[in-house]
C-alpha positions as CSV (number, residue, x, y, z in Angstrom):
1,X,88.2,135.5,90.3
2,X,90.1,132.4,91.6
3,X,93.4,131.3,89.8
4,X,91.6,128.5,88.8
5,X,89.2,130.1,86.4
6,X,90.2,132.5,83.4
7,X,88.1,134.8,81.3
8,X,87.6,134.8,77.6
9,X,90.8,137.3,77.6
10,X,92.9,136.3,80.3
11,X,92.8,132.7,78.5
12,X,93.8,134.1,75.2
13,X,96.8,135.7,76.6
14,X,97.5,132.2,78.2
15,X,97.5,130.2,75.2
16,X,98.8,133.4,73.0
17,X,95.9,133.0,70.6
18,X,93.5,135.8,69.0
19,X,90.6,136.2,71.6
20,X,88.2,136.1,68.9
21,X,89.7,132.3,67.9
22,X,89.0,131.3,71.7
23,X,85.5,132.8,71.5
24,X,84.5,130.9,68.2
25,X,85.9,127.5,69.6
26,X,83.8,128.2,72.8
27,X,80.5,129.3,70.9
28,X,80.9,125.7,69.1
29,X,81.6,123.8,72.3
30,X,85.2,122.9,71.0
31,X,86.8,123.9,74.0
32,X,85.9,123.2,77.9
33,X,84.0,126.0,79.1
34,X,81.3,127.6,81.4
35,X,78.8,130.2,80.5
36,X,78.5,132.4,83.7
37,X,76.3,135.2,84.2
38,X,76.4,135.5,80.5
39,X,80.1,135.3,80.0
40,X,82.5,132.6,79.2
41,X,84.8,130.8,82.0
42,X,87.2,128.4,81.8
43,X,88.7,126.3,84.3
44,X,92.4,126.3,83.9
45,X,92.9,122.5,84.5
46,X,90.1,121.6,81.6
47,X,92.0,123.9,79.3
48,X,95.3,122.4,80.1
49,X,93.7,118.9,79.4
50,X,92.0,119.8,76.5
51,X,95.5,121.4,74.9
52,X,97.2,118.4,75.9
53,X,95.1,116.4,73.6
54,X,94.9,118.7,70.8
55,X,98.4,118.9,70.7
56,X,98.8,115.0,69.7
57,X,98.1,116.6,66.1
58,X,99.5,119.8,65.9
59,X,102.2,120.6,63.3
60,X,105.8,122.0,64.3
61,X,105.0,125.8,64.1
62,X,101.6,124.9,66.4
63,X,103.7,123.3,68.8
64,X,106.4,125.9,68.8
65,X,103.5,128.7,69.3
66,X,102.4,126.8,72.5
67,X,105.9,126.4,73.8
68,X,106.3,130.2,73.0
69,X,103.4,130.7,75.0
70,X,104.0,128.4,78.0
71,X,107.3,129.9,78.5
72,X,108.1,128.7,82.4
73,X,111.3,130.2,84.7
74,X,111.0,126.2,85.4
75,X,113.0,124.9,82.2
76,X,116.2,126.8,80.0
77,X,114.0,128.0,77.1
78,X,116.5,126.7,74.9
79,X,116.7,123.5,76.2
80,X,113.5,122.8,78.0
81,X,113.5,118.9,77.9
82,X,117.0,118.1,78.8
83,X,117.0,120.8,81.4
84,X,114.7,118.7,83.7
85,X,116.9,115.5,82.5
86,X,120.2,114.0,84.2
87,X,122.2,110.9,82.7
88,X,121.4,109.0,86.0
89,X,117.7,109.3,84.8
90,X,117.9,107.5,82.0
91,X,117.7,103.5,81.4
92,X,118.9,101.4,78.2
93,X,117.8,99.0,78.2
94,X,114.9,99.5,80.0
95,X,114.1,95.6,81.3
96,X,110.2,96.3,82.1
97,X,107.7,93.7,80.4
98,X,104.3,95.1,80.6
99,X,102.6,98.8,80.9
100,X,102.7,98.7,84.6
101,X,106.2,97.4,84.8
102,X,107.5,100.0,82.4
103,X,105.4,102.7,84.6
104,X,107.2,101.6,88.0
105,X,110.6,101.1,86.5
106,X,110.1,104.9,85.2
107,X,109.4,105.9,88.3
108,X,112.3,104.2,89.9
109,X,114.8,105.5,87.3
110,X,113.2,109.5,88.1
111,X,114.0,108.2,92.1
112,X,117.5,108.1,91.4
113,X,117.7,111.6,92.4
114,X,116.1,113.5,95.5
115,X,113.3,114.8,93.1
116,X,110.6,112.4,93.6
117,X,109.3,112.3,97.3
118,X,106.4,109.9,97.1
119,X,107.1,107.2,94.1
120,X,103.9,104.9,94.9
121,X,101.8,108.1,94.9
122,X,103.5,109.5,91.7
123,X,102.9,105.8,90.1
124,X,99.0,106.0,91.3
125,X,99.0,109.7,89.2
126,X,100.4,107.7,86.2
127,X,97.7,104.9,85.7
128,X,94.9,107.1,86.4
129,X,96.1,109.1,83.7
130,X,96.6,106.1,81.3
131,X,93.2,105.0,82.5
132,X,91.7,108.0,81.2
133,X,93.7,107.8,77.9
134,X,97.1,106.4,76.7
135,X,99.8,108.4,76.3
136,X,101.5,106.4,73.6
137,X,101.7,107.7,69.7
138,X,101.9,105.9,66.9
139,X,105.4,106.1,66.3
140,X,106.4,103.7,69.4
141,X,106.9,106.5,71.7
142,X,104.8,106.9,74.5
143,X,104.8,110.0,77.4
144,X,103.8,109.2,80.4
145,X,102.6,111.9,82.6
146,X,99.9,112.4,85.6
147,X,96.6,114.4,84.7
148,X,97.4,117.1,87.0
149,X,100.4,118.9,88.7
150,X,101.8,116.6,91.6
151,X,103.5,119.4,93.7
152,X,103.1,117.1,97.1
153,X,105.0,114.2,95.3
154,X,108.0,115.8,93.6
155,X,110.2,118.5,95.0
156,X,111.0,119.7,91.1
157,X,109.8,119.1,87.8
158,X,111.6,116.0,86.3
159,X,112.2,114.3,83.2
160,X,113.1,110.8,83.0
161,X,113.4,108.0,80.0
162,X,113.8,104.5,79.1
163,X,113.9,102.5,75.9
164,X,113.1,98.9,75.6
165,X,114.7,96.9,73.0
166,X,111.7,95.8,71.9
167,X,108.0,97.4,72.0
168,X,105.1,96.2,74.0
169,X,101.4,96.8,74.2
170,X,100.9,100.7,75.3
171,X,97.6,101.7,73.8
172,X,98.8,103.4,70.9
173,X,96.0,104.5,68.7
174,X,96.7,101.9,65.8
175,X,98.0,99.4,68.1
176,X,101.9,100.2,67.2
177,X,104.0,99.0,70.1
178,X,105.6,101.4,72.0
179,X,109.8,101.1,73.2
180,X,110.6,104.5,73.7
181,X,109.4,106.0,76.9
182,X,109.6,109.6,78.3
183,X,108.5,110.3,81.8
184,X,107.2,114.0,82.2
185,X,106.0,115.2,85.6
186,X,105.9,118.8,86.2
187,X,104.9,120.9,89.4
188,X,102.9,123.1,87.4
189,X,100.5,123.2,84.1
190,X,102.8,125.8,82.3
191,X,106.1,123.7,82.9
192,X,103.8,120.8,81.9
193,X,102.6,122.4,78.7
194,X,106.0,123.9,77.7
195,X,107.7,120.6,78.0
196,X,105.3,118.6,75.9
197,X,105.2,121.0,73.8
198,X,108.8,120.7,72.9
199,X,109.0,116.7,73.4
200,X,106.2,116.6,70.7
201,X,108.2,118.7,68.2
202,X,111.3,116.8,68.8
203,X,109.7,113.2,68.5
204,X,108.2,114.1,65.2
205,X,111.5,113.9,63.6
206,X,112.5,110.5,62.2
207,X,116.1,110.8,63.0
208,X,115.8,111.6,66.2
209,X,113.8,108.5,67.1
210,X,116.0,106.3,64.9
211,X,119.1,107.8,67.1
212,X,117.4,106.8,69.9
213,X,117.2,103.2,68.9
214,X,120.2,102.9,68.0
215,X,121.4,103.8,71.6
216,X,123.0,101.2,73.0
217,X,123.1,102.6,76.5
218,X,122.4,105.3,78.9
219,X,124.8,107.9,78.3
220,X,124.6,107.8,74.7
221,X,120.8,108.2,74.8
222,X,120.9,111.2,76.9
223,X,123.4,112.9,74.3
224,X,121.2,112.1,71.3
225,X,118.1,113.8,73.7
226,X,120.3,116.6,74.5
227,X,121.2,117.2,70.8
228,X,118.0,117.0,69.6
229,X,116.7,119.1,72.1
230,X,119.4,122.2,71.2
231,X,118.7,121.6,67.4
232,X,115.2,122.4,67.9
233,X,114.8,126.4,67.1
């Protein structure tokens, strides 16, 4: 079978979940699936997008399970977020004033390294994802990322961060303004999901967000992120 398609057993192993649970989700139409020759099959890109949305409502333990199941060789499993982040890929304060300019600024910040080969294409990918559904959470955090891996656009997986001194509309479900922005660009779905799961666990911690908002410069913000990443068990 094409690597783009997974059987029921392959998907259960990929997600680290019980085969019967996945089958129940498929039978109830709660996971993207296709019936072929009487057997459930799952497209990997559709599953990644489904799981990404499901994770927004996951508890810490559920996110930890996703993180463990998606263990990627691209990151340090002890610090998957900060292993893709460098001090020069942080901008505090972020001068952008609109949603588009936030995305442009985050791409520019990420481009301070050699990793971004095609900044215009990356920006277009971020905008496309935001048009489908905003990546903003109700706690003032947004996690812009492309809908699919962009291996021709970046040379390596990366995370960059920016903080505005005040929030701007970014599309959060409850219309909360966003002021903390994590750009996540990964070269494969496994790394993407592992980083999003760890970042999701981090941003559930109020003290972490408070410390980020108190950071007056990029290096301080970098240390806050690194320490929070290290503190996750």
